C-alpha positions in Angstrom: 51.9 30.4 -52.5 55.6 30.3 -51.7 57.4 27.1 -51.5 58.4 26.0 -48.0 62.1 26.5 -47.0 64.1 23.3 -46.9 66.4 23.0 -43.9 69.1 20.3 -44.1 70.7 18.8 -41.0 73.8 16.8 -41.4 75.7 16.5 -38.1 75.0 13.7 -35.7 74.2 15.8 -32.6 71.9 18.2 -34.4 70.2 15.3 -36.1 69.6 13.6 -32.7 68.1 16.8 -31.4 65.8 17.2 -34.4 64.5 13.6 -34.1 63.4 14.4 -30.5 61.5 17.6 -31.4 57.8 17.0 -30.8 56.8 19.8 -33.2 58.4 18.1 -36.2 55.9 15.8 -38.0 56.8 12.9 -40.4 57.1 14.1 -44.0 58.9 11.2 -45.8 55.9 9.3 -47.0 53.5 12.1 -48.0 53.5 11.0 -51.6 52.9 7.3 -50.6 49.6 7.8 -49.0 48.0 5.0 -51.0 49.8 2.6 -48.7 51.0 4.9 -45.9 48.0 7.1 -45.0 47.2 6.8 -41.2 49.8 4.1 -40.5 51.8 4.3 -37.3 54.9 6.0 -38.8 52.7 8.8 -40.2 50.7 9.6 -37.1 51.5 12.4 -34.7 50.8 13.5 -31.2 48.1 11.7 -29.1 47.0 9.5 -32.0 50.5 8.2 -32.5 51.1 7.6 -28.8 47.9 5.6 -28.4 48.6 3.3 -31.3 52.3 2.9 -30.5 51.5 2.1 -26.8 49.4 -0.9 -28.0 51.8 -2.1 -30.7 54.8 -1.8 -28.4 53.5 -4.9 -26.5 54.6 -7.0 -29.5 58.1 -5.8 -29.2 58.8 -6.6 -25.5 61.9 -8.5 -24.8 60.1 -11.8 -24.1 58.3 -11.6 -27.4 61.4 -10.8 -29.3 63.3 -13.6 -27.7 60.5 -16.0 -28.7 60.6 -14.7 -32.3 64.4 -14.9 -32.6 65.1 -18.2 -30.9 62.1 -20.3 -31.6 59.7 -19.0 -34.2 61.9 -17.5 -36.9 64.7 -20.1 -37.3 62.4 -22.7 -38.9 61.0 -20.1 -41.3 64.5 -19.1 -42.3 65.4 -22.8 -42.8 62.3 -23.5 -44.8 62.8 -20.5 -47.1 66.5 -21.4 -47.7 66.1 -25.1 -48.1 65.2 -25.3 -51.9 67.9 -22.8 -52.8 70.6 -24.6 -50.8 69.4 -27.9 -52.5 69.7 -26.2 -55.9 73.2 -25.0 -55.1 72.5 -21.3 -55.7 70.1 -18.4 -55.7 69.5 -14.8 -56.7 70.1 -13.0 -53.4 67.9 -9.9 -53.9 64.8 -12.0 -54.6 65.8 -14.6 -51.9 66.3 -11.9 -49.3 62.9 -10.3 -49.9 61.1 -13.7 -49.9 62.8 -14.7 -46.6 62.2 -11.4 -44.8 58.7 -11.3 -46.2 57.9 -14.6 -44.6 59.3 -13.3 -41.3 57.4 -10.0 -41.6 54.2 -11.8 -42.5 54.5 -13.7 -39.3 54.8 -10.6 -37.1 52.3 -8.5 -39.1 49.6 -11.2 -39.0 49.4 -12.2 -42.7 48.8 -16.0 -42.8 50.2 -18.3 -45.5 48.0 -21.3 -44.9 49.1 -23.2 -48.0 52.8 -22.7 -47.6 53.4 -23.3 -51.3 55.9 -21.6 -53.6 53.0 -20.2 -55.6 51.5 -18.6 -52.5 54.8 -17.1 -51.6 55.2 -15.7 -55.1 51.8 -14.1 -55.0 52.5 -12.5 -51.6 55.9 -11.4 -52.9 54.3 -9.8 -55.9 52.0 -7.8 -53.6 54.9 -6.8 -51.4 56.9 -5.3 -54.2 54.0 -3.2 -55.4 53.4 -2.0 -51.8 57.0 -1.0 -51.6 56.6 1.0 -54.8 53.5 2.6 -53.4 55.2 3.7 -50.2 58.1 5.2 -52.1 56.1 7.0 -54.8 58.1 10.1 -54.1 61.0 8.5 -55.8 59.1 7.0 -58.7 60.1 8.4 -62.1 57.2 7.1 -64.2 53.5 7.9 -64.3 52.7 8.3 -60.6 48.9 8.3 -60.9 49.0 5.0 -63.0 51.3 3.4 -60.4 49.1 4.7 -57.5 46.0 3.0 -59.3 48.0 -0.2 -59.7 49.0 -0.2 -56.0 45.4 0.5 -54.9 44.1 -2.4 -57.0 46.8 -4.7 -55.5 45.7 -3.6 -52.0 42.1 -4.6 -52.8 43.2 -8.0 -54.1 45.5 -8.6 -51.2 42.7 -7.8 -48.8 40.5 -10.5 -50.3 43.2 -13.1 -50.8 45.3 -12.8 -47.7 44.0 -10.2 -45.1 40.3 -11.2 -44.8 41.0 -14.9 -44.2 43.7 -13.9 -41.6 41.2 -11.6 -39.9 38.6 -14.3 -39.7 41.0 -16.7 -38.0 42.0 -14.1 -35.5 38.5 -13.0 -34.7 37.6 -16.6 -34.1 40.7 -17.0 -31.7 39.8 -13.7 -29.9 36.2 -14.9 -29.4 37.5 -18.2 -28.0 39.9 -16.3 -25.7 37.1 -14.1 -24.4 35.0 -17.2 -23.7 38.0 -18.7 -21.9 38.3 -21.7 -24.3 41.9 -20.7 -24.9 44.3 -18.5 -22.9 45.9 -15.2 -23.7 49.2 -16.9 -24.5 47.5 -19.0 -27.2 46.5 -15.9 -29.3 48.7 -15.0 -32.2 51.5 -12.5 -31.3 51.1 -10.2 -34.3 50.1 -6.7 -35.2 46.8 -7.7 -36.8 45.6 -9.4 -33.5 46.5 -6.2 -31.6 44.6 -4.0 -34.0 41.5 -6.3 -34.0 41.4 -6.4 -30.2 41.6 -2.6 -30.0 39.8 -1.6 -33.1 36.8 0.1 -31.3 39.0 2.0 -28.8 41.3 3.3 -31.6 38.3 3.9 -34.0 40.1 2.0 -36.8 38.2 1.7 -40.0 38.8 -1.3 -42.2 41.0 0.5 -44.6 43.4 1.6 -41.9 43.6 -2.0 -40.5 44.5 -3.0 -44.1 47.2 -0.3 -44.5 48.7 -0.8 -41.1 49.1 -4.5 -41.7 50.6 -3.9 -45.1 53.0 -1.3 -43.6 54.4 -3.8 -41.1 54.7 -6.3 -43.9 56.6 -4.0 -46.3 58.7 -2.2 -43.7 59.8 -5.4 -42.0 60.6 -7.1 -45.2 62.1 -4.4 -47.3 64.5 -2.8 -44.8 65.7 -6.1 -43.4 66.2 -7.6 -46.9 68.2 -4.5 -47.9 70.4 -4.8 -44.8 70.8 -8.6 -45.3 72.1 -8.2 -48.9 74.3 -5.3 -48.1 75.9 -7.1 -45.1 76.7 -10.1 -47.2 78.2 -7.9 -49.8 80.5 -6.4 -47.1 81.4 -9.9 -45.8 82.3 -11.1 -49.3 84.6 -8.2 -49.6 86.0 -8.8 -46.1 86.9 -12.3 -47.1 89.4 -10.8 -49.5 90.6 -7.8 -47.5 90.4 -9.1 -44.0 90.0 -12.9 -44.1 90.4 -13.3 -40.3 87.5 -11.0 -39.6 85.4 -12.8 -42.3 86.1 -16.1 -40.7 85.3 -14.7 -37.2 81.9 -13.4 -38.6 81.0 -17.0 -39.5 81.4 -18.3 -35.9 81.1 -15.3 -33.5 77.5 -14.0 -33.4 78.3 -10.9 -31.5 81.0 -9.9 -34.1 78.6 -10.7 -36.9 76.0 -8.5 -35.3 78.6 -5.6 -35.2 79.1 -6.2 -38.9 75.4 -5.8 -39.5 75.3 -2.6 -37.3 78.1 -1.0 -39.2 76.4 -1.8 -42.5 73.2 -0.3 -41.4 75.0 2.8 -40.2 76.9 3.4 -43.4 74.0 2.3 -45.7 70.7 3.3 -44.0 67.6 2.0 -45.7 66.6 5.6 -46.5 69.4 8.1 -46.9 67.3 10.9 -45.4 64.5 11.5 -42.9 62.1 14.3 -43.5 59.9 16.3 -41.1 57.5 19.3 -41.4 57.8 22.0 -38.7 54.5 22.5 -37.0 55.8 25.4 -35.0 58.9 27.6 -34.9 61.8 25.7 -33.4 65.3 26.8 -32.2 67.9 24.1 -31.8 70.5 24.3 -29.1 73.2 25.3 -31.5 71.1 28.4 -32.5 69.6 27.2 -35.8 66.1 28.4 -36.3 63.4 26.4 -38.1 60.3 28.3 -39.1 56.8 26.9 -38.9 56.1 25.2 -42.3 59.7 24.5 -43.1 60.6 21.1 -44.4 63.5 19.6 -42.4 65.7 17.1 -44.2 67.9 15.0 -41.9 70.8 13.8 -43.9 71.5 10.3 -42.4 74.3 9.5 -44.8 76.2 12.5 -43.4 75.1 12.3 -39.8 76.0 8.6 -39.6 79.5 9.4 -40.9 80.1 12.4 -38.6 83.7 12.1 -37.3 82.7 13.8 -34.0 80.5 10.8 -33.2 82.3 7.9 -35.0 85.9 9.0 -35.2 88.3 9.7 -38.0 87.5 6.4 -39.7 83.8 7.2 -39.8 83.6 6.5 -43.5 85.0 2.9 -43.1 83.2 -0.3 -42.2 84.9 -1.3 -38.9 83.2 -3.8 -36.7 86.0 -3.2 -34.1 84.9 0.4 -33.7 84.8 1.8 -30.2 82.0 4.2 -29.5 81.3 6.8 -26.9 78.5 6.2 -24.4 75.1 7.0 -25.9 76.2 6.7 -29.6 74.2 3.9 -31.2 76.3 1.4 -33.3 73.8 1.7 -36.2 73.9 5.5 -36.0 70.6 7.2 -36.6 69.4 4.7 -39.3 66.5 3.6 -37.1 65.5 7.1 -36.2 65.2 8.4 -32.7 62.5 9.8 -30.4 58.8 9.1 -30.9 59.3 7.8 -34.4 62.2 5.5 -33.7 61.7 2.3 -35.6 59.4 0.1 -33.4 61.1 -3.0 -34.8 64.7 -2.0 -34.6 65.7 -4.5 -31.9 63.7 -7.2 -33.6 65.7 -6.5 -36.8 69.2 -5.8 -35.4 69.1 -6.9 -31.8 70.4 -5.0 -28.8 73.9 -3.5 -28.7 76.3 -6.4 -28.3 77.9 -6.7 -24.8 81.6 -7.4 -25.0 82.9 -10.3 -27.1 81.0 -13.1 -25.4 77.5 -14.5 -25.7 75.1 -13.7 -22.8 71.8 -15.4 -22.0 69.6 -12.4 -22.6 71.4 -11.0 -25.7 69.2 -10.3 -28.7 71.1 -10.5 -31.9 68.3 -9.6 -34.3 66.7 -11.3 -37.3 69.1 -9.9 -39.8 72.2 -11.3 -38.1 70.3 -14.6 -37.6 69.5 -14.8 -41.3 73.0 -13.9 -42.3 74.4 -16.5 -40.0 72.1 -19.1 -41.6 73.4 -18.5 -45.1 77.0 -18.3 -44.0 76.6 -21.7 -42.4 75.4 -22.9 -45.8 78.6 -21.8 -47.4 77.3 -18.8 -49.4 79.6 -17.2 -51.9 79.2 -14.8 -54.9 78.7 -16.7 -58.1 82.0 -16.4 -59.9 80.4 -17.0 -63.3 77.7 -14.3 -62.8 78.8 -11.1 -61.1 76.3 -9.0 -59.1 74.9 -5.9 -60.8 73.7 -2.6 -59.3 70.3 -1.2 -60.2 71.0 1.6 -62.7 67.7 3.3 -61.9 68.3 3.3 -58.1 69.6 6.4 -56.3 70.0 4.3 -53.1 72.6 1.8 -54.3 70.2 -1.1 -54.5 71.4 -4.3 -56.2 69.5 -5.4 -59.3 70.8 -9.0 -59.3 73.2 -10.7 -56.9 73.7 -14.3 -57.9 75.2 -16.6 -55.2 76.2 -20.2 -54.8 76.1 -22.5 -51.7 78.6 -25.0 -50.6 82.2 -25.0 -49.5 
């Protein structure tokens, strides 16, 4: 059997067109099926539309406003408090713990004890789930890692998911008997899945994986953007101190710093699709049925035709043409555009002033919180890149708090 042809797309406009092709199916997570099988991002066609239509309800503007302005700030403050009191933290771990606590809230994973030990156990599960989802990039024994992740899923199911399910089933029953109103039900993915499990024909293992997917996707991508944005701001304090100071006080400007960071450093450097049928793009490129399409986000997001001659530079003052997203294509586009992109990064900032209905996103909210606490790199312990990472992840990033 011949290997499929690999087609690489690296320009912004052609990548946009490819993302919108309904005959290109997700291919990025094929190796990570231990966590990712049958989750939203891997579905296609009618099955994808049905589940996304339901889960979209969680990401309406009123829900996102509630999350950003009322529900998440206390979680951010609670996670940061012990580190601020201690005067310092390791940013990679802190970022994943903070974003995990936020993602647990939206996915429906309860933390009833609220103790550091409980947070650590959930964090340990999360990091294994991330490894499971990205098995394609794992350089060790994949089958051994797959077995380890499967065992972690089973343990997580018993310790965290089943108690969370029981609480929601009780609340749903009380809602159906009109003891409580619809607005008193949890606003999370798990509640939506449980209320529509029969219609979607969701077996227990898919409910488990879908909940885990929202936990790992929300935590990992946001944590990565959080650390990378702070690294940019620390450098900006040296090269452009006026902009760094503005970022501390101007939420719209800070949001643009986050958007530029996400554009230049997408969580995944590529998107991948399988061609289900022969496709011809508007520029004349032909993609045969069975081809693997690799969308090079690092190149597309730095295309000078879309982002100007300074496309390689981090510039929060960048002026963009209509229709060009400030985060590039890092959140995807079309049917598989990231369902939580506005929750994570907000809506495109309007001018230089705050407006009542502006969503800034959870990453800018979290970055603002640590800036307000006087975060700085630890001068006695420089940050270190992960030598095993091909994506430029940080291994350790020590920071201190205080002016």
